[in-house]
N, C-alpha and C positions, 0 to 999 in steps of 0.2 A: 245718649243714655249709656250707662255703664254696661248694662246687659247687652245692648246692641254692639258696643265696642268689643266686648268679650267674644261675641259671635263672629264679628269681623276678624278679630285676631286669630280665632280658631280656623276660620276659612282661609286666611292668608297663610297660616302655618301648614294647613292641609295642602294648599296649592304649592307652597315652597317644597314640601315633602314630595309631592307628586313630581315636580320639576327635577328635584334631586334624584329621585328614583329613575326618571327618564334619562337623566344624564349618566347615572351609574349603568343603566342598561345599555346605553349607547357605547360607553367605555368598555363594558363587558363584551359587547359584540366586536368592537375593534380588537380587543385583546384576544378574543377567540380566533378571529381571522389571522391576526399576527402569529399566534401560536400554531395554527394550521399551516400557514406559510412556512414557518420555521421547521415544522415537522417534515413537510414536503422537501424543503431544501436539504434537511439532514438525510432523508432517505435517498435523495439524488446523490449527495456527496458520498454516502455510505456505499451505494452501488458502484459509483465511480472508483472509489478506493479499493473495493473488493475486486473489480475488474482489473485495475492497475496492479494490484497485488498478484493476481493470477498471471498476468502478463510477465511480471518480474520473475515469478517462480518458473514459468515456462522458459524464459530467457536464461535463467540460472541453470535449469536442467540441460538446455541446449549447450551452454558454455561448459558445463561439467562433462557432457558427452564429448564435446570437442576436445577438452583437456585430456580426457581419458584416451581418446584416439591418438592424440599427439604424444602422450606419454608412452603408449604401446609402440608407436612408430619409433620414438627415441630409444626405447629399450631394444627393439629389433635392430636398429642401426648400431647401437652400442655393441650388441652381440655380434653383428657382422664385423664391426671393426676389431673386436677382440679375436674373433675367429681368423680374420685376415692377418692380424698381428702374430698369432700363434703359427699360422702357416708360413708367414715370412720368416719368423725365427727358426722354424724347423728347416726351411730351405737354406737359410743362412748357415745353420749348423751343419747341414748335409754338405754344403759347398766347402765349408772349412775342413770338414773331415776328408772330403775328396782331395782338397788342396794338400792336406798333410800327408795323405797316402801317396800323392805324386811326388 
């Protein structure tokens, strides 16, 4: 009968809708788990890169300190060389003067 067919169609539509909702809920659960996993991975990577960044900054500070120390040593050495050169020239001039006086 047409009334009976109409009821059957409504019941089938309702069951199809329920199945579709269950499928959507399942997909939603999967997407939520995937999203949570991605968030966790992001946090892990973020912490890793923050740590790495700090290590690089520390290494850079160490290298800057090393460079500053070497630069000071170089300046001190250059000053010593300049001082020795002046003394040598003074001694050379003194020697020339003595030679001329003799």
